[in-house]
Every structure is written in structure tokens, then in C-alpha cells.
Short mmCIF file of the C-alpha atoms (twelve columns), coordinates in Angstrom:
data_MODEL
# 
_entry.id   MODEL 
# 
loop_
_atom_site.group_PDB 
_atom_site.id 
_atom_site.type_symbol 
_atom_site.label_atom_id 
_atom_site.label_alt_id 
_atom_site.label_comp_id 
_atom_site.label_asym_id 
_atom_site.label_seq_id 
_atom_site.Cartn_x 
_atom_site.Cartn_y 
_atom_site.Cartn_z 
_atom_site.pdbx_PDB_model_num 
ATOM 1   C CA . MET A 1   25.520 2.076   -0.801 1 
ATOM 2   C CA . LYS A 2   22.013 2.404   0.622  1 
ATOM 3   C CA . ILE A 3   21.592 2.464   4.395  1 
ATOM 4   C CA . LEU A 4   18.510 2.191   6.576  1 
ATOM 5   C CA . VAL A 5   19.149 4.152   9.773  1 
ATOM 6   C CA . CYS A 6   16.697 3.319   12.551 1 
ATOM 7   C CA . GLY A 7   16.388 6.087   15.119 1 
ATOM 8   C CA . GLY A 8   18.082 8.661   12.918 1 
ATOM 9   C CA . ALA A 9   16.302 11.653  14.437 1 
ATOM 10  C CA . GLY A 10  17.884 11.005  17.815 1 
ATOM 11  C CA . PHE A 11  21.185 12.352  19.097 1 
ATOM 12  C CA . ILE A 12  23.645 9.707   17.882 1 
ATOM 13  C CA . GLY A 13  21.624 8.578   14.871 1 
ATOM 14  C CA . SER A 14  21.359 12.105  13.490 1 
ATOM 15  C CA . ALA A 15  25.095 12.623  13.989 1 
ATOM 16  C CA . PHE A 16  25.719 9.451   11.990 1 
ATOM 17  C CA . ILE A 17  23.508 10.671  9.144  1 
ATOM 18  C CA . ARG A 18  25.084 14.129  9.015  1 
ATOM 19  C CA . ASN A 19  28.631 12.727  9.089  1 
ATOM 20  C CA . HIS A 20  27.954 9.923   6.630  1 
ATOM 21  C CA . LEU A 21  26.361 12.126  3.976  1 
ATOM 22  C CA . LYS A 22  29.155 14.671  4.392  1 
ATOM 23  C CA . ASN A 23  31.945 12.115  4.056  1 
ATOM 24  C CA . ILE A 24  30.287 9.717   1.583  1 
ATOM 25  C CA . PRO A 25  27.937 11.989  -0.407 1 
ATOM 26  C CA . ASN A 26  27.012 9.330   -2.967 1 
ATOM 27  C CA . SER A 27  25.437 7.094   -0.314 1 
ATOM 28  C CA . LYS A 28  21.699 7.016   0.155  1 
ATOM 29  C CA . ILE A 29  20.079 7.025   3.579  1 
ATOM 30  C CA . ILE A 30  16.561 6.184   4.688  1 
ATOM 31  C CA . ASN A 31  15.878 7.440   8.205  1 
ATOM 32  C CA . LEU A 32  13.150 5.571   10.099 1 
ATOM 33  C CA . ASP A 33  12.134 7.192   13.374 1 
ATOM 34  C CA . LEU A 34  8.929  7.224   15.419 1 
ATOM 35  C CA . LEU A 35  9.752  10.692  16.796 1 
ATOM 36  C CA . THR A 36  9.241  9.801   20.432 1 
ATOM 37  C CA . THR A 37  11.239 11.068  23.442 1 
ATOM 38  C CA . GLY A 38  14.708 12.193  22.427 1 
ATOM 39  C CA . SER A 39  13.993 12.416  18.675 1 
ATOM 40  C CA . ASN A 40  13.734 15.743  16.889 1 
ATOM 41  C CA . LEU A 41  13.557 16.518  13.175 1 
ATOM 42  C CA . GLU A 42  15.575 19.672  13.861 1 
ATOM 43  C CA . ASN A 43  18.532 17.338  14.446 1 
ATOM 44  C CA . ILE A 44  18.608 16.483  10.753 1 
ATOM 45  C CA . LYS A 45  17.477 19.775  9.233  1 
ATOM 46  C CA . ASP A 46  20.874 20.144  7.525  1 
ATOM 47  C CA . VAL A 47  20.195 17.119  5.300  1 
ATOM 48  C CA . LYS A 48  16.422 17.154  4.888  1 
ATOM 49  C CA . ASN A 49  16.682 18.550  1.333  1 
ATOM 50  C CA . ASN A 50  19.494 16.242  0.297  1 
ATOM 51  C CA . PRO A 51  18.258 14.128  -2.652 1 
ATOM 52  C CA . ASN A 52  20.034 11.101  -1.150 1 
ATOM 53  C CA . TYR A 53  18.116 11.375  2.119  1 
ATOM 54  C CA . GLN A 54  14.594 10.197  2.955  1 
ATOM 55  C CA . PHE A 55  12.681 10.357  6.237  1 
ATOM 56  C CA . ILE A 56  9.933  7.907   7.210  1 
ATOM 57  C CA . LYS A 57  7.987  8.155   10.449 1 
ATOM 58  C CA . ASP A 58  7.340  4.632   11.736 1 
ATOM 59  C CA . ASP A 59  8.141  2.139   14.476 1 
ATOM 60  C CA . ILE A 60  10.911 -0.477  14.372 1 
ATOM 61  C CA . LYS A 61  8.374  -2.866  15.917 1 
ATOM 62  C CA . ASN A 62  6.264  -2.569  12.740 1 
ATOM 63  C CA . GLU A 63  7.506  -5.788  11.170 1 
ATOM 64  C CA . SER A 64  5.849  -5.333  7.778  1 
ATOM 65  C CA . LYS A 65  7.310  -1.829  7.364  1 
ATOM 66  C CA . ILE A 66  10.763 -2.912  8.493  1 
ATOM 67  C CA . ASN A 67  10.643 -5.877  6.129  1 
ATOM 68  C CA . SER A 68  9.680  -3.718  3.142  1 
ATOM 69  C CA . LEU A 69  12.508 -1.272  3.832  1 
ATOM 70  C CA . VAL A 70  15.259 -3.775  4.626  1 
ATOM 71  C CA . LYS A 71  14.837 -5.678  1.366  1 
ATOM 72  C CA . ASP A 72  15.842 -2.591  -0.635 1 
ATOM 73  C CA . VAL A 73  18.949 -1.482  1.315  1 
ATOM 74  C CA . ASP A 74  22.468 -2.802  1.811  1 
ATOM 75  C CA . VAL A 75  22.980 -2.032  5.495  1 
ATOM 76  C CA . VAL A 76  20.786 -1.446  8.549  1 
ATOM 77  C CA . VAL A 77  22.200 0.582   11.438 1 
ATOM 78  C CA . ASN A 78  19.983 0.549   14.520 1 
ATOM 79  C CA . PHE A 79  20.250 3.501   16.899 1 
ATOM 80  C CA . ALA A 80  16.581 3.305   17.905 1 
ATOM 81  C CA . ALA A 81  16.386 2.663   21.636 1 
ATOM 82  C CA . GLU A 82  14.987 3.798   24.926 1 
ATOM 83  C CA . SER A 83  18.161 4.888   26.663 1 
ATOM 84  C CA . HIS A 84  17.631 6.861   29.873 1 
ATOM 85  C CA . VAL A 85  18.362 4.852   33.019 1 
ATOM 86  C CA . ASP A 86  16.140 6.934   35.308 1 
ATOM 87  C CA . ARG A 87  13.113 6.431   33.075 1 
ATOM 88  C CA . SER A 88  13.826 2.699   32.825 1 
ATOM 89  C CA . ILE A 89  13.693 2.452   36.622 1 
ATOM 90  C CA . ILE A 90  10.342 4.252   36.733 1 
ATOM 91  C CA . ASP A 91  8.782  2.294   33.847 1 
ATOM 92  C CA . PRO A 92  10.763 -0.559  32.241 1 
ATOM 93  C CA . LYS A 93  8.056  -1.640  29.776 1 
ATOM 94  C CA . PRO A 94  8.905  0.757   26.895 1 
ATOM 95  C CA . PHE A 95  12.535 -0.349  27.181 1 
ATOM 96  C CA . VAL A 96  11.560 -4.011  26.835 1 
ATOM 97  C CA . GLU A 97  9.333  -3.222  23.861 1 
ATOM 98  C CA . THR A 98  11.740 -1.024  21.897 1 
ATOM 99  C CA . ASN A 99  15.123 -2.441  22.837 1 
ATOM 100 C CA . ILE A 100 14.217 -6.135  22.673 1 
ATOM 101 C CA . ILE A 101 11.092 -6.525  20.522 1 
ATOM 102 C CA . GLY A 102 12.262 -3.767  18.170 1 
ATOM 103 C CA . THR A 103 15.614 -5.479  17.691 1 
ATOM 104 C CA . TYR A 104 13.837 -8.777  17.037 1 
ATOM 105 C CA . SER A 105 11.746 -7.123  14.318 1 
ATOM 106 C CA . ILE A 106 14.865 -5.865  12.540 1 
ATOM 107 C CA . LEU A 107 16.678 -9.187  12.929 1 
ATOM 108 C CA . GLU A 108 13.850 -11.085 11.278 1 
ATOM 109 C CA . ALA A 109 14.046 -8.810  8.231  1 
ATOM 110 C CA . ILE A 110 17.844 -9.091  8.165  1 
ATOM 111 C CA . ARG A 111 17.569 -12.892 8.276  1 
ATOM 112 C CA . LYS A 112 15.032 -12.947 5.465  1 
ATOM 113 C CA . HIS A 113 16.845 -10.591 3.100  1 
ATOM 114 C CA . ASP A 114 20.493 -11.310 3.972  1 
ATOM 115 C CA . LYS A 115 21.615 -7.739  4.671  1 
ATOM 116 C CA . GLN A 116 24.346 -6.316  6.913  1 
ATOM 117 C CA . PHE A 117 23.240 -5.263  10.398 1 
ATOM 118 C CA . ILE A 118 25.040 -2.882  12.760 1 
ATOM 119 C CA . HIS A 119 23.567 -3.227  16.244 1 
ATOM 120 C CA . VAL A 120 24.438 -0.184  18.364 1 
ATOM 121 C CA . SER A 121 24.673 -1.172  22.024 1 
ATOM 122 C CA . THR A 122 26.285 0.341   25.133 1 
ATOM 123 C CA . ASP A 123 29.103 -0.207  27.634 1 
ATOM 124 C CA . GLU A 124 26.474 -0.204  30.381 1 
ATOM 125 C CA . ILE A 125 25.698 -3.862  29.660 1 
ATOM 126 C CA . TYR A 126 28.969 -4.796  31.417 1 
ATOM 127 C CA . GLY A 127 27.876 -3.203  34.693 1 
ATOM 128 C CA . ASP A 128 30.245 -1.891  37.349 1 
ATOM 129 C CA . ALA A 129 33.956 -1.990  36.532 1 
ATOM 130 C CA . GLU A 130 36.252 -2.891  39.396 1 
ATOM 131 C CA . ASN A 131 38.896 -0.382  40.361 1 
ATOM 132 C CA . LYS A 132 41.674 -0.098  37.744 1 
ATOM 133 C CA . SER A 133 40.133 -2.772  35.513 1 
ATOM 134 C CA . SER A 134 38.490 -2.303  32.108 1 
ATOM 135 C CA . PHE A 135 36.097 -4.566  30.233 1 
ATOM 136 C CA . ASN A 136 36.933 -6.040  26.844 1 
ATOM 137 C CA . GLU A 137 34.585 -7.637  24.351 1 
ATOM 138 C CA . ASP A 138 34.861 -11.038 26.057 1 
ATOM 139 C CA . SER A 139 34.005 -9.747  29.530 1 
ATOM 140 C CA . LYS A 140 30.953 -11.003 31.375 1 
ATOM 141 C CA . ILE A 141 27.724 -9.092  30.845 1 
ATOM 142 C CA . ASN A 142 26.280 -7.930  34.160 1 
ATOM 143 C CA . PRO A 143 23.681 -5.147  33.697 1 
ATOM 144 C CA . SER A 144 22.535 -3.219  36.767 1 
ATOM 145 C CA . ASN A 145 19.311 -1.524  35.628 1 
ATOM 146 C CA . PRO A 146 16.369 -2.231  33.292 1 
ATOM 147 C CA . TYR A 147 17.809 -0.115  30.471 1 
ATOM 148 C CA . ALA A 148 21.130 -1.952  30.494 1 
ATOM 149 C CA . ALA A 149 19.365 -5.304  30.884 1 
ATOM 150 C CA . THR A 150 17.216 -4.742  27.786 1 
ATOM 151 C CA . LYS A 151 20.249 -3.722  25.753 1 
ATOM 152 C CA . ALA A 152 22.109 -6.817  27.003 1 
ATOM 153 C CA . ALA A 153 19.143 -8.964  25.984 1 
ATOM 154 C CA . ALA A 154 19.237 -7.425  22.512 1 
ATOM 155 C CA . ASP A 155 22.973 -8.146  22.293 1 
ATOM 156 C CA . HIS A 156 22.322 -11.792 23.095 1 
ATOM 157 C CA . LEU A 157 19.543 -11.911 20.513 1 
ATOM 158 C CA . VAL A 158 21.856 -10.562 17.817 1 
ATOM 159 C CA . ALA A 159 24.545 -13.076 18.771 1 
ATOM 160 C CA . SER A 160 22.031 -15.908 18.602 1 
ATOM 161 C CA . TYR A 161 20.933 -14.898 15.093 1 
ATOM 162 C CA . TYR A 162 24.566 -14.915 13.989 1 
ATOM 163 C CA . ARG A 163 25.149 -18.360 15.496 1 
ATOM 164 C CA . THR A 164 21.857 -19.904 14.383 1 
ATOM 165 C CA . TYR A 165 21.129 -18.215 11.048 1 
ATOM 166 C CA . GLY A 166 24.535 -16.885 10.011 1 
ATOM 167 C CA . ILE A 167 23.383 -13.306 9.549  1 
ATOM 168 C CA . ASN A 168 25.915 -10.587 8.714  1 
ATOM 169 C CA . CYS A 169 26.030 -8.526  11.910 1 
ATOM 170 C CA . ILE A 170 28.284 -6.407  14.104 1 
ATOM 171 C CA . THR A 171 27.579 -5.213  17.646 1 
ATOM 172 C CA . THR A 172 29.134 -1.994  18.949 1 
ATOM 173 C CA . ARG A 173 29.382 -1.069  22.631 1 
ATOM 174 C CA . CYS A 174 30.238 2.574   23.163 1 
ATOM 175 C CA . THR A 175 30.852 4.711   26.219 1 
ATOM 176 C CA . ASN A 176 28.885 7.854   27.136 1 
ATOM 177 C CA . ASN A 177 28.456 10.211  24.183 1 
ATOM 178 C CA . PHE A 178 28.247 13.997  24.259 1 
ATOM 179 C CA . GLY A 179 27.940 16.779  21.693 1 
ATOM 180 C CA . PRO A 180 25.376 19.001  19.935 1 
ATOM 181 C CA . TYR A 181 21.720 17.934  19.726 1 
ATOM 182 C CA . GLN A 182 21.870 15.658  22.791 1 
ATOM 183 C CA . PHE A 183 18.485 15.413  24.521 1 
ATOM 184 C CA . PRO A 184 18.464 17.564  27.687 1 
ATOM 185 C CA . GLU A 185 17.654 14.726  30.086 1 
ATOM 186 C CA . LYS A 186 21.302 13.590  29.825 1 
ATOM 187 C CA . LEU A 187 23.961 14.838  32.248 1 
ATOM 188 C CA . ILE A 188 26.017 17.173  30.044 1 
ATOM 189 C CA . PRO A 189 23.228 19.028  28.192 1 
ATOM 190 C CA . LYS A 190 21.086 19.164  31.326 1 
ATOM 191 C CA . THR A 191 23.973 20.689  33.247 1 
ATOM 192 C CA . ILE A 192 24.685 23.206  30.483 1 
ATOM 193 C CA . ILE A 193 21.086 24.315  30.151 1 
ATOM 194 C CA . ARG A 194 20.332 24.524  33.858 1 
ATOM 195 C CA . SER A 195 23.558 26.433  34.421 1 
ATOM 196 C CA . ILE A 196 22.685 28.907  31.674 1 
ATOM 197 C CA . LYS A 197 19.361 29.481  33.447 1 
ATOM 198 C CA . ASN A 198 21.036 29.693  36.891 1 
ATOM 199 C CA . LEU A 199 19.097 26.661  38.122 1 
ATOM 200 C CA . LYS A 200 20.378 24.007  40.506 1 
ATOM 201 C CA . VAL A 201 22.250 21.089  38.948 1 
ATOM 202 C CA . SER A 202 21.514 17.790  40.707 1 
ATOM 203 C CA . LEU A 203 24.195 15.170  41.297 1 
ATOM 204 C CA . TYR A 204 23.440 11.696  42.617 1 
ATOM 205 C CA . GLY A 205 25.158 10.811  45.888 1 
ATOM 206 C CA . ASN A 206 28.457 12.658  46.129 1 
ATOM 207 C CA . GLY A 207 29.009 12.800  42.363 1 
ATOM 208 C CA . SER A 208 31.921 10.370  42.468 1 
ATOM 209 C CA . GLN A 209 30.505 8.016   39.822 1 
ATOM 210 C CA . ILE A 210 32.984 7.610   36.964 1 
ATOM 211 C CA . ARG A 211 31.926 7.545   33.338 1 
ATOM 212 C CA . SER A 212 34.022 7.250   30.202 1 
ATOM 213 C CA . TRP A 213 33.196 9.904   27.585 1 
ATOM 214 C CA . ILE A 214 33.475 10.197  23.813 1 
ATOM 215 C CA . TYR A 215 32.539 13.003  21.442 1 
ATOM 216 C CA . VAL A 216 29.648 11.818  19.287 1 
ATOM 217 C CA . ASP A 217 31.439 12.414  15.968 1 
ATOM 218 C CA . ASP A 218 34.216 10.032  17.025 1 
ATOM 219 C CA . HIS A 219 31.600 7.375   17.772 1 
ATOM 220 C CA . VAL A 220 29.739 7.613   14.478 1 
ATOM 221 C CA . GLN A 221 32.959 7.688   12.468 1 
ATOM 222 C CA . ALA A 222 33.895 4.407   14.145 1 
ATOM 223 C CA . ILE A 223 30.579 2.921   13.042 1 
ATOM 224 C CA . ASP A 224 31.177 4.059   9.469  1 
ATOM 225 C CA . LEU A 225 34.531 2.285   9.473  1 
ATOM 226 C CA . LEU A 226 32.986 -0.885  10.855 1 
ATOM 227 C CA . ILE A 227 30.437 -0.997  8.040  1 
ATOM 228 C CA . SER A 228 33.230 -1.426  5.519  1 
ATOM 229 C CA . LYS A 229 35.988 -3.047  7.596  1 
ATOM 230 C CA . GLY A 230 34.374 -4.845  10.546 1 
ATOM 231 C CA . ARG A 231 34.197 -8.627  10.840 1 
ATOM 232 C CA . SER A 232 30.762 -10.195 10.898 1 
ATOM 233 C CA . GLY A 233 29.689 -11.732 14.184 1 
ATOM 234 C CA . GLN A 234 32.090 -9.557  16.161 1 
ATOM 235 C CA . ILE A 235 31.618 -7.134  19.039 1 
ATOM 236 C CA . TYR A 236 33.619 -3.906  19.077 1 
ATOM 237 C CA . ASN A 237 34.010 -1.643  22.097 1 
ATOM 238 C CA . ILE A 238 34.362 2.080   21.341 1 
ATOM 239 C CA . THR A 239 35.803 4.588   23.808 1 
ATOM 240 C CA . ALA A 240 37.987 7.696   23.973 1 
ATOM 241 C CA . TYR A 241 39.388 6.627   27.374 1 
ATOM 242 C CA . GLU A 242 38.173 9.813   29.075 1 
ATOM 243 C CA . GLU A 243 37.204 8.531   32.537 1 
ATOM 244 C CA . ILE A 244 35.867 11.420  34.620 1 
ATOM 245 C CA . THR A 245 33.632 11.686  37.681 1 
ATOM 246 C CA . ASN A 246 30.200 13.230  37.274 1 
ATOM 247 C CA . LYS A 247 31.192 15.920  39.754 1 
ATOM 248 C CA . ILE A 248 34.205 16.980  37.698 1 
ATOM 249 C CA . ILE A 249 32.140 17.018  34.503 1 
ATOM 250 C CA . VAL A 250 29.633 19.376  36.109 1 
ATOM 251 C CA . GLU A 251 32.394 21.561  37.545 1 
ATOM 252 C CA . LYS A 252 34.083 21.826  34.142 1 
ATOM 253 C CA . ILE A 253 30.824 23.022  32.585 1 
ATOM 254 C CA . LEU A 254 30.221 25.526  35.385 1 
ATOM 255 C CA . ASP A 255 33.747 26.862  34.912 1 
ATOM 256 C CA . ILE A 256 33.283 27.252  31.149 1 
ATOM 257 C CA . LEU A 257 30.080 29.208  31.776 1 
ATOM 258 C CA . LYS A 258 31.677 31.124  34.666 1 
ATOM 259 C CA . LYS A 259 28.980 29.929  37.044 1 
ATOM 260 C CA . PRO A 260 29.496 29.203  40.774 1 
ATOM 261 C CA . HIS A 261 29.928 25.643  41.977 1 
ATOM 262 C CA . THR A 262 27.206 26.415  44.520 1 
ATOM 263 C CA . LEU A 263 24.707 25.581  41.766 1 
ATOM 264 C CA . ILE A 264 25.525 21.909  42.445 1 
ATOM 265 C CA . GLU A 265 22.870 20.167  44.518 1 
ATOM 266 C CA . TYR A 266 23.550 16.678  45.865 1 
ATOM 267 C CA . VAL A 267 20.546 14.358  45.921 1 
ATOM 268 C CA . GLN A 268 19.864 10.799  47.043 1 
ATOM 269 C CA . ASP A 269 21.584 8.235   44.847 1 
ATOM 270 C CA . ARG A 270 19.436 6.221   42.456 1 
ATOM 271 C CA . PRO A 271 18.871 2.472   42.966 1 
ATOM 272 C CA . GLY A 272 21.517 0.163   41.537 1 
ATOM 273 C CA . HIS A 273 23.736 3.034   40.457 1 
ATOM 274 C CA . ASP A 274 26.967 1.786   38.855 1 
ATOM 275 C CA . LYS A 275 30.047 3.468   40.314 1 
ATOM 276 C CA . ARG A 276 32.342 3.165   37.302 1 
ATOM 277 C CA . TYR A 277 32.207 2.268   33.626 1 
ATOM 278 C CA . SER A 278 35.426 1.402   31.839 1 
ATOM 279 C CA . ILE A 279 36.076 -0.445  28.599 1 
ATOM 280 C CA . ASN A 280 39.074 -1.219  26.433 1 
ATOM 281 C CA . CYS A 281 38.763 -0.721  22.668 1 
ATOM 282 C CA . SER A 282 42.128 -2.016  21.454 1 
ATOM 283 C CA . LYS A 283 40.243 -4.421  19.183 1 
ATOM 284 C CA . ILE A 284 38.787 -1.718  16.923 1 
ATOM 285 C CA . GLU A 285 42.036 0.239   17.116 1 
ATOM 286 C CA . HIS A 286 44.176 -2.686  15.964 1 
ATOM 287 C CA . GLU A 287 41.779 -4.393  13.551 1 
ATOM 288 C CA . ILE A 288 40.139 -1.362  11.954 1 
ATOM 289 C CA . GLY A 289 42.647 1.404   12.601 1 
ATOM 290 C CA . TRP A 290 40.154 3.687   14.318 1 
ATOM 291 C CA . LYS A 291 41.419 6.363   16.711 1 
ATOM 292 C CA . LYS A 292 39.587 9.187   18.419 1 
ATOM 293 C CA . LYS A 293 40.108 12.601  16.794 1 
ATOM 294 C CA . TYR A 294 38.540 14.972  19.304 1 
ATOM 295 C CA . GLU A 295 40.235 16.170  22.484 1 
ATOM 296 C CA . PHE A 296 37.812 16.116  25.397 1 
ATOM 297 C CA . ASP A 297 38.135 19.619  26.858 1 
ATOM 298 C CA . LYS A 298 37.969 21.287  23.433 1 
ATOM 299 C CA . ALA A 299 34.958 19.171  22.434 1 
ATOM 300 C CA . LEU A 300 33.220 20.009  25.717 1 
ATOM 301 C CA . GLN A 301 33.857 23.727  25.142 1 
ATOM 302 C CA . ASP A 302 32.436 23.419  21.611 1 
ATOM 303 C CA . THR A 303 29.404 21.578  22.973 1 
ATOM 304 C CA . VAL A 304 28.721 24.279  25.563 1 
ATOM 305 C CA . ASN A 305 29.043 26.914  22.829 1 
ATOM 306 C CA . TRP A 306 26.539 25.038  20.663 1 
ATOM 307 C CA . TYR A 307 23.925 25.058  23.425 1 
ATOM 308 C CA . LEU A 308 24.576 28.754  24.035 1 
ATOM 309 C CA . LYS A 309 23.986 29.506  20.354 1 
ATOM 310 C CA . ASN A 310 20.986 27.206  19.898 1 
ATOM 311 C CA . GLN A 311 18.631 28.157  22.706 1 
ATOM 312 C CA . SER A 312 15.635 27.817  20.375 1 
ATOM 313 C CA . TRP A 313 16.417 24.089  20.047 1 
ATOM 314 C CA . TRP A 314 16.324 23.354  23.781 1 
ATOM 315 C CA . GLU A 315 14.081 26.065  25.239 1 
ATOM 316 C CA . GLY A 316 11.064 24.481  26.885 1 
ATOM 317 C CA . TYR A 317 12.736 21.156  27.683 1 
ATOM 318 C CA . ILE A 318 13.859 22.234  31.159 1 
ATOM 319 C CA . ASN A 319 11.855 24.330  33.584 1 
# 
């Protein structure tokens, strides 16, 4: 099997590459990444000398390059995306360009060459979950911010290409990921790093927003299973069912590092902030047989330890 991974120098994409080449060593992977915010070649240093791995620096919006690469692979997995909500509120344009136009570029090549496409989306496209309810794959899409809206638009575009052109495609919608190599603008690594440096850790509002968490290796292993077992045209939610408030997440990290909770600093809530994300993933569990492997508290401890041991990777990101 030969796979084109778009955005493979980012957090989740690099985890997919490392796991895939470890578990299926005879596969070949081409990693296409523009190396913009959140991407780092250090994330894939463990495989850079693997003869079955190739890195290409380019943009998913470069239609001629995407076309030339897609024709020679079996599967395209697209992790390439602008993904930080705060930045999307400040400047939505890059999110429209990468998340929508970039997806269009890949879809056109998929349509032309009849390849399998795994479109990696997010649970944020569903918007706020009501108390005690969880979204399934048939739930209404109701994004609350420009990031989520551009991902929702891309989801619709993929669905339209399946309906109109009959392309072979699967859309995944996963909850919040965490683990090694996550870019420090995200809540967990930012909290770890700032706590290590005895800096204040900001929480929006009162920190009561609930997010569902999954260890990144569980996520990418689900994607690997879907490549071989998923049904074309389908959407699959992916979650570990770990619903935790932002405040508790931060407190857990402070406790692991033996830092005082007084490092928490409450700041004005951001516009349109969703209070709770919650999805049900019984579909992938029953159809594919996927189950999470990593227990949350142990995985969080391991993640904190990784950042403690890899200061050279993150030093300079946070002042």
C-alpha cells in the first residue's frame, strides 16, 4: 500500500505516520506538508531515514502537485488544516483557504484518479452539545466559529463528491487529541509548558467548558482501521468518552507537576465559545471493532513526562 499523507509534519499527521510505519512496515508513505504553523520536521525525525518514507514540502492548494502525487498512490489521508479556534476568530481567511480550497484541490485529484480518500474532520462541526446528550453521525451540523465552519464546509464538499461523482471517501470526526509533539498553542501542551516555567495558565471564563479527550495514538489507529475496513461514503465519529472540564484538565496537569493551582488565571471568555462537546462513536466500535487502548490519566502523565524530557522541542514557543 502507498499512502499520501497531507499535513504529516503536524501533531496528528506525524503520529499517524509513526504508528503506520511501525505497525505496517511494508507500506510506503509520502508526506506532503507546507511546514507552516503547527508543523515541525522534528515530529517525524524517527522515520526520516526509513526507505519507505518520503517528505515533500508543498501546499495542498497546489493542484498540479497534488494531482501528480495522487495518481501514484492508493490512499490519501488529509490531516492538513488550520485548526486553532482563537486564530480563526482573529483571521478566518487562512482557514477558508486551507480547510476548504485545500480540500477541494485534493478532491479533484481523487475524482480524476479514483483513489481512496480519508478526510479527517472534527467533532467541533456539531457545535454545542446539550446537557446529557451526545451527537452521532446523523446529527445536525451547527458550527460556532470560523474554524469549525470551514471544517463543516469541507465535510459537505466531501459528501457532495461522493453523491455526485461516486468517489471512494470516508470522513472522520474526532474529539480533542492530546499527546507528544502537540503544538504549544493547544490547551494541554500550553498548560504543561507554562507550568514548567512557573507562568500563569489562562482559562476562559470560569473554566467550566467540557471537552472530550482522546490520546492521539488511539485516534490514528482508528484511521488505520478505517482505511481497510471502513465503508465508502460514511462518516465515523471517534472518541474515548473522556469528558472533562478545562479547569479539571489544568488542575490535573498542575498536580502532576506539583505546581500550585494559583497559577490558574481566569480571563474573559472568547466569542461564541461552545460549552460542551460530546459525540457517540458506537458506529466505529460496532462496524469496525475499534476500541480505545489508552487510559486517560496514564496517557496524560506520559504526555507531561514527554514535555519534561523534550524541552529542546518546545523551548522558544512560549514566552
